[in-house]
N, C-alpha and C positions, 0 to 999 in steps of 0.2 A: 211563712215557713211552717210546715206541718208538725215539726218536732219542737217542743218546748220544755224548758227546765222547770221543775217544781221545787226548787231549792227553797224558796221563801216559805211555802207551805210545810215543807219538811222541817224547816227550822222552827216555825211558829206552832204547828199543830202537833207534830210528832215529838220533837225534842224539847219544845217550850223553853227555849233559850234565846238570849239576844244574838244579834249579829256579831257583836264583839266577842262573846263567849265562843260562837262557832268559829270565828276567825282564829282565836287563840287555840282552840282544840284541833283544828285541822291544819293549822300552819299556813293557810291561804292569805294572801295579801288583802288589805282592806279594799282596794280597787277591785279586785277579783270578786270578793263577797258581795260588795254593794252592787256591782254589774249583774251578778247572778240574781240577786234579790230584786232588783228594780227592773230588770229586763227579762221576761220569760223567754224571749227569743234568743238570748245569749246562751249558746250551748257550751258547757264546760269543756275545756281541752282535756286530753287524756290524763295529764299530770293532776290537775284539779280534781277530776273525777276519781282517780285512784287515791288521792289523799282523803276525799270524803268518805268513800267506801271503805278504806282501810281504818280510818278513825271510828266509824260507826258500825262496822261490820255488816254493811248492806250491799245489796245488788244495785247496779246502775239503773235499773228499771224503777227504782224508788225515787229517782231524781229527774228522770225524763218521762215525757208522755207524747203520744201522737195525737193530733188534732186535725180534723178536716178543714178547719178554718184557713 
């Protein structure tokens, strides 16, 4: 799949917070957070994407990237 999520990189490098803190701040479930962090091919659904973007005031492009792989 050419589109991948960069949620893990966003959490670790930009926010510098734990997955648990990310889960609490965004209101996403533990299952969703771990799925997004552990599997870059897992694309966040619209609700999850909106929650993350609203919480951190970012554009979706900060969480998704296109790859030729």
